[in-house]
Steps between C-alpha positions, in 0.01 A plus 500: 500500500738435798436694825766527768437410855665708771453525876704664767409215743741267324874531444585743214643354182877463497525583133302602192186284549151518658402309813230346273342529159141427406408369151228271365338421838836401653726681751876431453668556831866587498730310722477589862740415782517539882500889513279763665335784317819710536708225331663381822558127535293326760473157651767330721402140394423345172136454603483874580638594163250270323205652690621849425548423139153349453356804695665736263352309199156509662530882558571552129237258385239685712611824360411361159159379625594137540656264748746213520196269539454569128854400406538302189881469499784600724870475485726445800865583517686345794855581605524142621299200389545365857213738585260334247301291750455780752394729218232246386351491853482873526359558152184311609420793730475744201358297210170322454338228275531460217876556562684695236767362269847570634874497409763490760863574431818570701631854455800704590310734740710746687408592850165315520379138449195513275319692224157418357315627197143414398219523260151542635159524338276801554174395666224426249751437217 
């Protein structure tokens, strides 16, 4: 059985999807970007956008009863691969050992510089 995760503390979905879905001891977090809970873009710098994006993922993970510290995989979508090194430094603030698997790709994002999705384990699973 799949259970949807929803919280008003994170940006609302921009389409027909859930902020997260729980199944089999895992939480599948939908892509988040640098937006506030009302869907307004935040973050003047790339670093601000990365931190806001990770914070949104953490909010949804916590709503499901987990945390990014339980991440097993995450995907990063960057508007510019020139931001790759800066992203790597900031990511260390939000992730812990053992580090999750990751894929990073350049994406045609419009109006913001980063989107991240993730899969996190539920505690005790």
